[in-house]
C-alpha positions as CSV (number, residue, x, y, z in Angstrom):
1,M,42.9,-2.3,11.8
2,N,40.0,-0.3,10.7
3,Y,37.5,-1.5,8.2
4,I,38.7,0.6,5.3
5,E,42.0,-1.0,5.6
6,H,40.9,-4.4,6.1
7,L,38.3,-4.1,2.9
8,R,41.0,-2.6,0.7
9,Q,42.9,-5.7,0.8
10,D,40.3,-6.8,-1.6
11,K,41.7,-5.3,-4.5
12,K,38.6,-5.7,-6.7
13,L,36.5,-4.0,-4.1
14,A,39.1,-1.4,-3.2
15,A,39.1,-0.2,-6.9
16,F,35.3,0.5,-6.6
17,M,35.6,2.3,-2.9
18,N,36.9,5.5,-4.6
19,G,37.8,7.2,-1.1
20,T,34.2,6.8,0.0
21,V,34.2,6.6,3.8
22,H,31.3,5.4,5.7
23,E,30.4,6.4,9.2
24,H,30.6,3.8,11.8
25,I,27.1,2.0,12.3
26,M,25.9,2.6,15.8
27,P,23.4,0.4,17.8
28,H,20.0,2.3,18.4
29,S,17.7,1.9,21.6
30,N,14.4,0.4,21.3
31,I,14.8,-2.4,19.1
32,P,11.4,-3.6,18.8
33,L,10.3,-0.3,17.8
34,Q,13.2,-0.2,15.1
35,L,11.5,-3.4,13.7
36,I,8.4,-2.2,13.6
37,R,9.4,0.9,11.7
38,S,11.4,-1.1,9.1
39,I,7.9,-2.9,8.3
40,M,6.2,0.2,7.9
41,S,8.8,1.6,5.4
42,Q,8.9,-1.3,3.0
43,Q,8.1,-0.6,-0.3
44,L,7.9,3.1,0.1
45,N,9.9,6.1,-0.6
46,T,11.8,7.7,2.2
47,K,9.6,10.7,2.4
48,V,6.4,8.8,2.5
49,A,7.7,6.5,5.1
50,Q,8.7,9.3,7.2
51,V,5.4,11.1,7.1
52,I,3.4,7.5,8.0
53,Y,6.0,7.3,11.1
54,N,5.2,10.5,12.2
55,R,1.5,10.0,12.3
56,F,2.1,6.8,14.1
57,L,4.2,8.7,17.0
58,E,1.5,11.3,17.1
59,I,-0.9,8.4,18.3
60,Y,1.5,8.3,21.3
61,H,2.0,12.0,21.7
62,N,5.2,12.0,19.9
63,K,6.6,9.5,22.6
64,T,7.8,6.1,21.6
65,P,5.3,3.6,22.3
66,K,5.6,0.5,24.2
67,P,4.4,-3.1,22.5
68,Q,1.4,-3.0,25.1
69,Q,0.3,0.5,23.9
70,I,0.6,-0.7,20.2
71,I,-1.6,-3.7,20.9
72,D,-4.0,-1.7,22.7
73,T,-4.1,0.9,19.6
74,P,-7.3,0.3,17.8
75,F,-6.7,-1.5,14.1
76,E,-8.5,1.6,12.4
77,V,-6.5,4.1,14.3
78,L,-3.2,2.7,13.0
79,R,-4.9,2.3,9.6
80,A,-5.7,6.0,9.4
81,T,-2.0,6.7,9.4
82,G,-1.6,5.5,6.0
83,L,-0.6,2.0,6.9
84,S,-2.2,-1.0,4.9
85,N,-4.1,-3.6,6.4
86,A,-1.6,-6.0,6.0
87,K,1.0,-3.7,7.4
88,V,-1.1,-3.0,10.8
89,G,-1.5,-6.7,11.3
90,Y,2.4,-7.1,10.9
91,I,2.8,-4.5,13.5
92,K,0.6,-5.7,16.0
93,N,2.1,-9.2,15.7
94,I,5.6,-7.7,16.5
95,A,4.4,-5.8,19.2
96,S,2.5,-9.2,20.8
97,F,5.4,-11.3,19.8
98,C,8.1,-8.8,21.7
99,L,5.4,-8.6,24.6
100,E,5.1,-12.2,25.2
101,N,8.7,-13.3,24.7
102,E,9.8,-10.2,26.8
103,I,12.2,-8.9,24.3
104,T,14.6,-6.1,25.4
105,D,17.7,-4.2,24.0
106,K,19.8,-6.0,26.9
107,K,18.6,-9.4,25.6
108,L,19.1,-8.8,21.9
109,H,22.7,-7.4,22.4
110,A,23.5,-10.4,23.8
111,M,22.3,-13.0,21.0
112,N,24.4,-13.5,18.1
113,N,23.1,-12.8,14.5
114,E,21.8,-16.3,13.6
115,A,19.8,-16.4,16.9
116,I,18.2,-13.0,16.3
117,I,17.3,-14.1,12.7
118,A,15.8,-17.2,13.9
119,L,13.9,-15.4,16.5
120,F,12.1,-12.5,14.5
121,T,11.6,-14.5,11.4
122,Q,8.9,-16.4,13.4
123,I,6.7,-13.4,13.2
124,K,4.3,-13.3,10.4
125,G,5.4,-10.5,8.1
126,V,9.1,-10.3,9.1
127,G,11.4,-12.1,6.7
128,K,15.3,-12.6,6.8
129,W,16.2,-9.6,4.9
130,T,14.3,-7.4,7.2
131,V,16.0,-8.9,10.1
132,E,19.3,-8.5,8.3
133,M,18.8,-4.7,7.8
134,L,17.7,-4.7,11.7
135,L,21.3,-6.3,12.3
136,M,22.9,-3.7,10.5
137,F,21.2,-0.4,11.1
138,A,19.4,-0.8,14.5
139,L,21.8,-3.4,16.4
140,G,24.9,-1.9,14.5
141,R,26.5,-5.2,13.9
142,E,29.5,-4.7,11.7
143,D,29.7,-8.4,10.1
144,V,26.5,-8.9,8.6
145,F,26.2,-9.9,4.9
146,S,22.7,-9.9,3.1
147,L,23.1,-12.5,0.5
148,D,19.7,-12.1,-1.0
149,D,19.8,-8.4,-1.4
150,Y,19.2,-7.2,-4.8
151,G,21.6,-4.1,-4.8
152,V,24.3,-6.2,-2.9
153,R,24.0,-9.2,-5.7
154,S,23.8,-6.8,-8.7
155,A,27.1,-4.7,-7.5
156,M,29.0,-7.7,-6.7
157,M,28.3,-9.7,-10.1
158,H,29.7,-6.2,-11.6
159,I,32.6,-5.5,-9.4
160,Y,33.9,-9.1,-9.6
161,Q,32.4,-10.0,-13.1
162,I,30.7,-12.7,-12.3
163,K,28.4,-14.3,-14.9
164,K,25.0,-15.2,-14.0
165,T,24.9,-18.9,-13.6
166,D,22.8,-21.1,-11.7
167,K,21.7,-19.5,-8.4
168,R,23.6,-22.3,-6.2
169,N,26.7,-21.8,-7.8
170,L,26.3,-17.8,-7.9
171,D,25.4,-17.9,-3.8
172,K,28.6,-20.0,-3.2
173,K,30.8,-17.4,-5.0
174,L,29.0,-14.5,-3.4
175,L,29.5,-16.1,0.0
176,S,33.3,-16.9,-0.7
177,I,33.9,-13.3,-1.6
178,S,31.9,-12.0,1.4
179,D,34.3,-14.0,3.7
180,K,37.3,-12.1,2.8
181,W,35.3,-8.9,4.1
182,S,34.8,-10.4,7.6
183,P,34.5,-9.1,10.1
184,Y,33.5,-6.1,8.3
185,R,31.0,-7.5,6.0
186,T,28.4,-4.8,6.6
187,Y,30.5,-2.2,5.5
188,G,31.2,-4.4,2.4
189,C,27.5,-4.1,1.7
190,L,27.3,-0.4,2.0
191,Y,30.1,-0.2,-0.6
192,C,27.8,-2.3,-2.8
193,W,24.9,-0.4,-2.0
194,H,27.0,3.2,-2.8
195,W,28.1,1.8,-6.2
196,K,24.7,0.7,-7.1
197,N,23.4,4.1,-6.3
198,N,26.1,6.0,-8.2
199,A,26.9,3.5,-11.1
200,P,26.9,5.4,-14.2
201,V,24.0,5.0,-16.6
202,V,25.3,3.4,-19.7
203,R,23.3,4.3,-22.8
204,K,23.3,2.4,-26.0
205,K,24.5,4.2,-29.0
206,T,22.3,5.2,-31.5
207,T,22.8,5.4,-35.1
208,P,21.5,8.9,-36.2
209,S,18.7,8.2,-39.0
210,K,19.5,9.4,-42.3
211,K,17.5,12.3,-43.4
212,K,15.8,11.7,-46.7
213,S,17.0,14.0,-49.5
214,S,14.2,16.4,-50.8
215,S,13.6,16.6,-54.4
216,A,13.5,19.7,-56.4
């Protein structure tokens, strides 16, 4: 059974899938660099993030750098790409951490999701959400659910008509629903993001103002 057939068993989600088919997610190489790129792009639109990443690669003659090269790159050189002081610090933290802990793609692919989250969230500047995105889009993990993602939460509350209650009960409901998506929870999140990005804009009806009659 593929992910589409599996997710369609959830009738409420199926009603919002609308025949949309997502490409199968695939693992990428050089996972530490993918994490660095993710940190670079945070809070930036896609176009700006790509420009900064291209400038970053130009430092290394458009070849993917190794952690030691990033560590050796002067702070001001990285800053000149358009990165903030904080992001340059985070990038150097990641490079140092990956070098010290001998992080390799092979090592990461042998680890489960929880272990990878526990590993990378030790790094200053790297949060759980960032690692969840890394699991999905760099490591190609098909069964990741990002509970705290705003888009996923918003879409699920609409799709399943969940009223906003206290956070503890809401989280339990969302996790319970996501359990039905397993082992394809990543694709469930993709459908939530797709719906969120394509949801119709609901505009409130406005009552036309009455024109004042002009006296002769």
